[in-house]
C-alpha positions, -999 to +999 in steps of 0.1 A: +454-441-367+460-453-403+492-468-414+510-449-441+534-467-465+560-444-481+592-447-502+625-453-486+635-416-491+603-403-475+607-428-446+642-415-440+631-379-440+602-387-416+626-405-392+651-377-394+625-351-386+605-370-360+629-396-346+622-433-342+595-428-317+568-405-329+533-400-318+506-398-344+503-415-377+523-447-382+547-445-411+563-476-427+588-481-454+570-495-484+598-517-496+598-538-464+561-548-469+544-567-496+512-548-504+491-566-530+455-571-538+437-601-522+435-633-542+400-647-549+404-673-521+416-647-496+387-624-505+362-652-499+378-660-465+377-623-455+340-620-465+332-652-445+350-639-414+332-606-417+298-623-419+305-644-388+286-622-363+255-624-384+258-662-386+263-665-349+232-644-342+211-664-366+220-697-349+209-685-315+225-705-286+246-727-310+259-695-325+271-684-291+289-717-287+306-711-321+315-676-311+332-689-279+352-714-300+362-688-326+372-661-302+388-686-277+371-671-247+345-680-221+310-666-221+278-669-202+250-687-219+216-688-201+233-681-168+260-708-173+296-699-179+309-719-208+347-722-216+362-726-251+370-763-246+335-772-236+321-751-264+343-769-289+331-803-278+295-792-279+299-778-315+317-809-327+290-832-313+262-810-326+277-809-361+280-847-361+243-853-352+214-858-376+191-828-381+163-843-359+188-849-330+203-814-335+168-800-329+166-820-296+200-809-285+192-772-292+162-775-268+183-789-240+196-768-211+232-757-215+245-778-187+229-809-201+242-801-236+278-799-222+273-831-202+261-851-232+287-837-255+315-846-231+301-881-227+301-886-265+335-871-269+351-894-242+340-925-261 
């Protein structure tokens, strides 16, 4: 169902014909909404958000942690249910580590990753 933006006259005709609660296509009065092209910064942000699933997949387990944080949901990783708060802590600690320590952390079991991240975060 695509939204349709029409002039005030067309909007009034539509509402007169169909009433205020119609099934089908959604019709909006154009003057009440600002429809403009994206700015360059907004276009970059939209492209970045649309590429997120590819980045998550490329990162493996850490990508799954990042997906949990972004979507604010819990998800099972290697048989362990991880909530958004734990995932956020793991991602923050992981990003703060040096590359050689990041590699060590990636190889840890999920439970151990969460334990270590929570220990570092509580300091």
